[in-house]
C-alpha positions as CSV (number, residue, x, y, z in Angstrom):
1,M,-106.6,-134.7,2.1
2,L,-108.4,-136.1,5.1
3,S,-109.0,-139.9,5.3
4,R,-112.6,-141.0,5.3
5,E,-112.1,-142.4,8.8
6,D,-110.7,-139.1,10.2
7,N,-113.4,-137.1,8.4
8,E,-116.1,-139.2,10.1
9,L,-114.2,-138.7,13.4
10,L,-114.3,-134.9,13.1
11,T,-117.7,-134.4,11.7
12,R,-120.0,-136.7,13.7
13,V,-121.1,-135.0,17.0
14,D,-124.0,-137.1,18.4
15,R,-123.8,-138.4,21.9
16,G,-121.3,-141.3,22.2
17,T,-119.2,-140.3,19.1
18,P,-115.6,-139.3,19.8
19,M,-116.0,-135.7,18.6
20,G,-119.3,-135.4,20.3
21,T,-117.7,-136.5,23.6
22,T,-114.9,-134.1,23.1
23,M,-117.2,-131.1,22.4
24,R,-119.1,-131.9,25.5
25,R,-116.1,-131.0,27.5
26,Y,-116.5,-127.3,26.6
27,W,-119.0,-124.6,27.3
28,I,-121.2,-124.3,24.2
29,P,-123.2,-121.3,23.0
30,A,-126.8,-122.5,23.0
31,L,-128.9,-119.4,22.2
32,L,-128.9,-115.7,22.4
33,A,-130.0,-114.2,25.7
34,W,-132.7,-112.1,24.1
35,E,-134.5,-115.3,22.9
36,L,-135.5,-115.7,26.6
37,P,-136.2,-112.0,27.4
38,A,-137.9,-112.3,30.8
39,P,-138.9,-114.7,33.6
40,D,-141.7,-117.1,32.7
41,C,-141.4,-116.1,29.0
42,P,-142.2,-118.7,26.3
43,P,-139.7,-121.6,26.0
44,V,-137.4,-122.0,23.0
45,R,-136.3,-125.1,21.2
46,V,-132.6,-125.7,21.1
47,K,-130.7,-128.4,19.2
48,L,-127.1,-129.1,20.3
49,L,-124.8,-131.9,19.2
50,G,-127.8,-133.9,17.9
51,E,-129.8,-133.5,21.2
52,E,-133.3,-131.9,21.0
53,L,-133.7,-129.7,24.0
54,V,-135.9,-126.8,25.3
55,A,-134.7,-123.7,27.1
56,F,-136.7,-121.6,29.5
57,R,-136.2,-118.8,32.0
58,D,-138.1,-119.5,35.2
59,T,-139.8,-117.2,37.7
60,Q,-136.6,-116.6,39.6
61,D,-134.7,-115.7,36.4
62,R,-132.8,-119.1,36.3
63,I,-132.3,-120.7,32.9
64,G,-133.2,-124.3,32.4
65,L,-132.0,-126.4,29.4
66,I,-133.7,-129.8,29.5
67,D,-134.7,-132.7,27.2
68,E,-137.5,-131.4,24.9
69,Y,-139.6,-134.5,25.4
70,C,-141.7,-135.2,28.5
71,P,-140.7,-138.6,29.9
72,H,-144.4,-139.5,30.4
73,R,-145.7,-139.8,26.8
74,R,-142.8,-138.0,24.9
75,T,-144.8,-134.9,24.2
76,S,-142.8,-131.8,23.3
77,L,-142.3,-129.5,26.2
78,F,-141.9,-126.6,23.8
79,F,-145.7,-126.4,24.0
80,G,-145.4,-126.3,27.8
81,R,-146.6,-123.7,30.3
82,N,-143.7,-121.7,31.8
83,E,-145.1,-121.0,35.3
84,E,-144.1,-120.7,38.9
85,C,-140.5,-122.0,38.6
86,G,-141.2,-124.8,36.2
87,L,-142.1,-125.9,32.7
88,R,-145.4,-127.8,32.7
89,C,-146.4,-130.3,30.0
90,V,-149.8,-129.4,28.7
91,Y,-150.7,-133.1,28.0
92,H,-151.0,-134.4,31.5
93,G,-149.6,-131.6,33.6
94,W,-146.2,-133.0,34.6
95,K,-144.0,-130.1,35.6
96,F,-140.1,-129.9,35.6
97,D,-137.8,-127.3,37.2
98,V,-134.5,-126.0,35.7
99,G,-132.7,-129.0,37.2
100,G,-134.9,-131.4,35.3
101,R,-136.7,-132.6,38.5
102,C,-140.4,-133.4,38.3
103,V,-142.0,-131.1,40.9
104,D,-145.7,-131.7,40.2
105,M,-148.1,-134.2,38.5
106,M,-151.7,-133.1,37.8
107,N,-152.9,-136.6,36.8
108,E,-151.4,-138.6,39.7
109,P,-152.5,-138.7,43.3
110,E,-150.1,-136.6,45.4
111,H,-149.8,-139.2,48.2
112,L,-148.2,-141.6,45.8
113,N,-145.1,-139.3,45.4
114,F,-144.6,-140.7,41.9
115,K,-143.1,-137.4,40.9
116,E,-140.0,-138.1,43.0
117,K,-139.1,-141.0,40.7
118,I,-139.2,-138.9,37.5
119,S,-136.7,-136.5,36.0
120,V,-135.5,-135.4,32.6
121,T,-132.0,-134.7,31.3
122,S,-130.9,-131.1,32.2
123,Y,-127.7,-129.2,31.6
124,P,-126.0,-126.4,33.5
125,T,-126.2,-122.9,31.8
126,V,-124.6,-119.6,32.3
127,E,-125.4,-116.2,30.7
128,S,-122.4,-114.3,29.5
129,G,-121.9,-111.7,26.8
130,G,-125.5,-111.8,25.6
131,V,-125.3,-115.5,25.0
132,I,-126.6,-118.4,27.0
133,W,-123.9,-121.1,27.3
134,A,-124.5,-124.8,28.1
135,Y,-122.3,-127.5,29.4
136,L,-123.3,-131.0,28.2
137,G,-120.3,-133.0,29.7
138,P,-119.6,-134.9,32.9
139,P,-120.4,-132.8,35.9
140,E,-117.1,-133.5,37.6
141,L,-115.2,-132.2,34.5
142,R,-117.0,-128.9,34.1
143,P,-114.5,-126.4,32.7
144,P,-113.9,-122.7,33.8
145,L,-116.6,-120.3,32.6
146,P,-116.1,-118.8,29.0
147,T,-114.3,-115.6,29.8
148,F,-113.7,-114.3,26.3
149,A,-112.9,-110.6,26.2
150,W,-115.8,-109.9,24.0
151,A,-118.2,-111.5,26.5
152,Q,-116.9,-109.2,29.3
153,A,-117.4,-106.0,27.3
154,P,-120.3,-103.8,28.2
155,A,-123.4,-104.3,26.2
156,T,-123.0,-100.8,24.6
157,H,-119.6,-102.0,23.1
158,R,-120.7,-105.5,22.1
159,H,-123.0,-107.2,19.6
160,V,-123.8,-110.9,19.0
161,S,-126.0,-112.4,16.3
162,K,-126.8,-115.9,15.1
163,V,-127.5,-117.6,11.7
164,I,-128.1,-121.2,10.8
165,Q,-125.8,-122.7,8.2
166,E,-126.9,-125.9,6.3
167,T,-123.6,-127.7,6.6
168,N,-121.5,-129.6,9.0
169,W,-119.8,-127.4,11.5
170,L,-116.3,-128.2,10.3
171,Q,-116.9,-126.6,6.9
172,G,-117.7,-123.3,8.6
173,L,-114.7,-123.5,10.9
174,E,-112.3,-124.3,8.1
175,G,-113.6,-121.3,6.1
176,G,-113.1,-119.1,9.1
177,V,-109.4,-120.1,9.6
178,D,-108.7,-119.9,5.9
179,T,-107.2,-116.5,5.2
180,S,-106.2,-117.0,1.6
181,H,-109.8,-117.0,0.4
182,A,-110.7,-113.6,2.0
183,P,-109.3,-111.1,-0.5
184,I,-110.6,-113.3,-3.4
185,L,-114.1,-114.3,-2.4
186,H,-114.8,-111.0,-0.7
187,R,-113.2,-108.8,-3.3
188,V,-114.9,-105.6,-4.6
189,L,-113.9,-104.7,-8.1
190,K,-114.2,-100.9,-8.0
191,A,-112.7,-98.6,-5.5
192,N,-115.7,-96.4,-5.5
193,S,-118.2,-99.2,-5.1
194,A,-120.6,-99.1,-2.1
195,R,-120.7,-103.0,-2.0
196,P,-119.3,-104.6,1.1
197,G,-115.9,-106.3,0.9
198,F,-112.2,-105.6,0.3
199,K,-111.7,-102.9,-2.2
200,P,-108.8,-102.7,-4.7
201,T,-107.0,-100.1,-2.6
202,H,-107.0,-102.3,0.5
203,P,-103.5,-103.8,1.3
204,F,-105.2,-107.2,1.6
205,V,-106.0,-107.0,-2.1
206,R,-102.9,-105.1,-3.3
207,S,-100.5,-107.6,-1.7
208,K,-99.4,-110.9,-3.2
209,A,-100.3,-114.5,-2.2
210,P,-99.6,-115.2,1.5
211,T,-97.0,-117.2,3.4
212,L,-98.7,-118.6,6.4
213,V,-97.1,-118.8,9.9
214,V,-98.9,-120.9,12.5
215,D,-97.9,-120.7,16.2
216,L,-99.3,-123.5,18.3
217,T,-100.6,-122.5,21.8
218,D,-102.3,-124.2,24.7
219,Y,-105.7,-123.0,23.4
220,G,-105.2,-123.8,19.7
221,Y,-103.1,-121.5,17.6
222,Q,-102.4,-118.0,16.4
223,Y,-101.6,-117.7,12.8
224,A,-100.6,-114.9,10.4
225,S,-100.8,-114.4,6.7
226,V,-97.6,-112.5,5.6
227,R,-98.1,-110.9,2.2
228,P,-95.5,-108.9,0.2
229,L,-96.9,-105.5,-0.5
230,D,-94.0,-103.6,-2.0
231,E,-90.2,-103.5,-1.8
232,A,-90.3,-102.1,1.7
233,N,-93.5,-103.4,3.4
234,V,-95.6,-106.5,4.0
235,H,-99.3,-106.8,4.9
236,I,-99.9,-108.9,8.1
237,R,-103.3,-110.3,9.1
238,T,-103.5,-112.5,12.2
239,Y,-106.2,-114.8,13.5
240,Q,-106.8,-116.8,16.6
241,F,-108.3,-120.3,16.7
242,I,-109.5,-121.5,20.1
243,L,-110.6,-125.1,20.3
244,P,-113.0,-126.5,19.5
245,F,-114.9,-123.9,17.3
246,H,-113.9,-120.3,18.1
247,Q,-112.3,-117.8,15.8
248,I,-111.0,-114.2,16.5
249,R,-110.2,-111.9,13.6
250,P,-109.6,-108.2,13.0
251,S,-112.4,-106.1,11.6
252,Q,-113.8,-102.6,11.5
253,S,-117.0,-100.9,12.5
254,E,-119.4,-99.2,10.1
255,G,-117.8,-95.9,11.2
256,G,-114.3,-97.3,10.3
257,H,-112.7,-97.7,13.7
258,A,-110.9,-100.9,14.6
259,I,-112.9,-103.6,16.4
260,M,-112.5,-107.3,17.2
261,S,-114.8,-109.8,15.6
262,G,-115.2,-113.5,15.4
263,H,-117.4,-116.6,14.9
264,I,-118.4,-119.7,16.8
265,W,-119.5,-122.7,14.8
266,V,-121.8,-124.7,17.0
267,P,-123.0,-128.1,15.7
268,M,-126.8,-128.5,15.9
269,D,-126.3,-132.0,14.4
270,D,-124.0,-133.5,11.8
271,E,-125.4,-131.5,9.0
272,T,-126.5,-128.2,10.5
273,T,-124.6,-125.4,12.3
274,M,-125.5,-122.4,14.4
275,V,-123.0,-119.7,13.6
276,F,-122.7,-117.1,16.4
277,N,-121.2,-113.8,15.2
278,W,-119.8,-111.3,17.6
279,D,-118.2,-107.8,17.5
280,Y,-116.8,-105.7,20.2
281,S,-115.0,-102.4,20.5
282,E,-112.5,-101.4,23.2
283,T,-112.7,-97.7,22.3
284,A,-116.2,-96.6,21.4
285,P,-119.8,-97.9,21.6
286,L,-121.2,-99.8,18.7
287,T,-123.8,-97.9,16.6
288,D,-127.2,-99.0,15.4
289,D,-125.6,-99.5,11.9
290,D,-123.0,-101.8,13.4
291,R,-125.8,-103.9,14.9
292,L,-127.5,-104.3,11.5
293,E,-124.4,-106.1,10.2
294,R,-125.3,-105.1,6.6
295,R,-121.7,-105.5,5.5
296,L,-121.7,-109.1,6.7
297,G,-125.2,-110.1,5.9
298,N,-125.9,-111.5,9.4
299,G,-128.3,-108.9,10.8
300,P,-132.1,-108.5,11.1
301,L,-132.3,-107.2,7.5
302,D,-130.7,-110.4,6.2
303,V,-131.6,-113.1,8.6
304,D,-135.1,-114.1,9.8
305,Q,-135.1,-113.4,13.5
306,S,-137.6,-116.1,14.3
307,T,-135.9,-119.0,12.4
308,F,-132.4,-117.6,12.1
309,R,-132.4,-118.7,8.5
310,S,-130.6,-116.4,6.0
311,I,-132.8,-114.6,3.5
312,R,-130.1,-115.3,0.9
313,N,-130.0,-119.1,0.7
314,K,-129.5,-122.0,-1.6
315,R,-133.2,-122.1,-2.6
316,N,-132.9,-118.6,-4.2
317,N,-129.2,-119.1,-5.2
318,Y,-128.3,-116.5,-2.5
319,M,-129.8,-113.8,-4.7
320,L,-126.7,-113.9,-6.9
321,D,-126.7,-111.0,-9.4
322,R,-124.6,-111.9,-12.4
323,Q,-124.4,-108.3,-13.5
324,V,-123.0,-107.3,-10.1
325,Q,-120.6,-110.2,-10.4
326,K,-119.3,-108.9,-13.8
327,T,-118.9,-105.3,-12.7
328,E,-118.8,-104.8,-8.9
329,T,-118.0,-107.9,-6.8
330,F,-116.2,-111.2,-7.2
331,T,-119.3,-113.2,-6.4
332,G,-122.3,-111.1,-7.1
333,I,-123.7,-112.1,-3.7
334,E,-124.3,-109.4,-1.1
335,G,-122.8,-109.7,2.3
336,I,-119.4,-111.1,3.3
337,N,-120.7,-113.9,5.5
338,A,-123.5,-114.6,3.0
339,Q,-120.8,-115.3,0.5
340,D,-119.1,-117.6,2.9
341,R,-122.4,-119.5,3.6
342,A,-123.0,-119.8,-0.2
343,I,-119.7,-121.3,-0.9
344,Q,-119.6,-123.6,2.1
345,E,-123.1,-124.9,1.5
346,S,-122.3,-125.5,-2.1
347,M,-119.9,-128.2,-1.0
348,G,-122.8,-130.3,0.3
349,R,-123.9,-131.0,3.9
350,V,-120.6,-132.9,4.7
351,V,-117.6,-132.6,2.4
352,D,-115.9,-135.7,1.0
353,R,-112.4,-134.6,2.0
354,T,-110.7,-137.5,0.3
355,R,-111.2,-135.7,-2.9
356,E,-109.5,-132.5,-1.9
357,H,-106.1,-131.2,-3.1
358,L,-104.7,-129.0,-0.4
359,G,-101.7,-126.7,-0.9
360,P,-99.4,-124.6,1.2
361,A,-102.0,-121.9,1.6
362,D,-104.1,-124.4,3.5
363,K,-101.6,-124.7,6.4
364,A,-104.1,-123.3,9.0
365,V,-106.8,-125.7,7.8
366,I,-104.5,-128.7,8.0
367,Q,-103.3,-127.7,11.5
368,A,-106.8,-127.1,12.8
369,R,-107.7,-130.7,11.7
370,R,-104.6,-132.0,13.5
371,L,-105.4,-130.2,16.7
372,L,-109.0,-131.5,16.6
373,L,-107.9,-135.0,16.0
374,Q,-105.4,-134.6,18.9
375,A,-108.2,-133.3,21.1
376,V,-110.3,-136.3,20.4
377,K,-107.4,-138.6,21.2
378,T,-106.6,-136.8,24.4
379,V,-110.2,-137.0,25.6
380,G,-110.4,-140.6,24.6
381,E,-107.3,-141.3,26.8
382,G,-108.9,-139.5,29.8
383,G,-106.9,-136.2,29.4
384,T,-107.8,-132.5,29.2
385,P,-107.9,-131.1,25.6
386,R,-106.6,-127.7,24.6
387,G,-108.8,-124.7,25.1
388,I,-110.3,-125.7,28.4
389,A,-108.2,-123.3,30.5
390,G,-109.1,-119.7,30.2
391,T,-105.8,-118.6,28.7
392,Y,-107.6,-117.0,25.7
393,Y,-109.0,-114.1,27.7
394,G,-106.8,-111.3,26.3
395,L,-106.3,-112.5,22.8
396,R,-106.3,-110.0,19.9
397,A,-106.1,-110.3,16.1
398,V,-104.8,-107.6,13.9
399,D,-104.5,-106.3,10.3
400,A,-101.5,-104.1,9.6
401,V,-98.8,-102.9,7.2
402,L,-95.3,-103.3,8.5
403,P,-91.7,-103.1,7.2
404,R,-90.5,-106.3,5.6
405,D,-87.8,-106.8,8.3
406,A,-90.1,-106.0,11.3
407,D,-90.6,-108.5,14.1
408,W,-94.3,-108.7,13.5
409,R,-95.0,-110.8,16.6
410,G,-93.4,-108.2,18.8
411,A,-94.7,-105.2,16.8
412,L,-98.4,-106.3,16.9
413,T,-98.8,-105.8,20.7
414,P,-102.2,-104.9,22.0
415,E,-101.0,-101.3,22.7
416,M,-100.2,-100.8,19.0
417,V,-103.1,-102.6,17.5
418,A,-105.5,-99.7,17.2
419,E,-102.8,-97.4,15.6
420,R,-101.7,-100.1,13.1
421,I,-105.2,-101.1,12.0
422,E,-106.2,-97.5,11.5
423,Q,-103.4,-97.2,8.9
424,T,-105.0,-99.9,6.8
425,V,-108.7,-99.1,6.8
């Protein structure tokens, strides 16, 4: 159970709130790079931590992220003209560069130099891994660039998508670090079924309830679910949690080879989240099928690419098929992450965590909350929270079957990851 006061502390992200202040110390994914495909292309609305912003790529290929509303009459700059290194308001012609400076005014005499007195809020950006990241915090505390391994992979070996979830960000994060639900919620009932999920033959399903082991780190934690499989073996599945909202988990491509995957739960406001989904392969290029994400329900066949809203949503009950639920999958909902969204959105926009009853299988969720509360406290005291330094660059997550007496921390080295995972898929 989380107290009402701590729940408010963790879920409220507007400017001036403790969690909002903490999140503003990190680089935050703002939009996919392809949403701004070329210099002087149309601008894009972006909402981050309760702030309404607009992003644009200028004539020199620089990316601006500025307050959506013109400081003259508060007209939306989304309707602006992206021209000659600036975004011009179409109401009275005030023009702003990527740094938020007003560089021209069509309705004021030039000799008055009124433009020099006007600016809008702007935030630094960087493009990395097919994502445009933003930093919304104090300039003097800007952290190192986000050097995740997936973001450094070549575009041929990397894929990133985005979908909007109608809940507070913490509900998504807690689902992502909760391993005990995965072989239940995402279970396929028949071994020969073509439905996505974990089939009865998978060790994740055949093994018993997990014991969780959480190892704290300077970026958050690594944790493992250790599940008895038979008299000789255990099934191990590890995850990484990087503060404040990153997850790394093991996965597989459509072709069956091992890949790394993860999510980033970015708060748009207190009740809406942008979920960035990424995959990358260290061994082979991703295929067109991989990029469709049919198994997860995050790709262009399942998510409107103009609004980033899931086609399966609460207004159509996620297209739940009760016959499929009876005979093929545990939920009757198609797509692993579509199932996650359905369950997390069913909790309401912000969960009343005072009514929960957590158990030992929720150890990773409990520890994530503790780390986030500690990060808020650290920032409030003027310190540096976990996850700022780039010590997460080489992190991996694995899914493997090992002997019961094996040193799984030592056995699951990066060199052995591919071989181990291939044995379980």
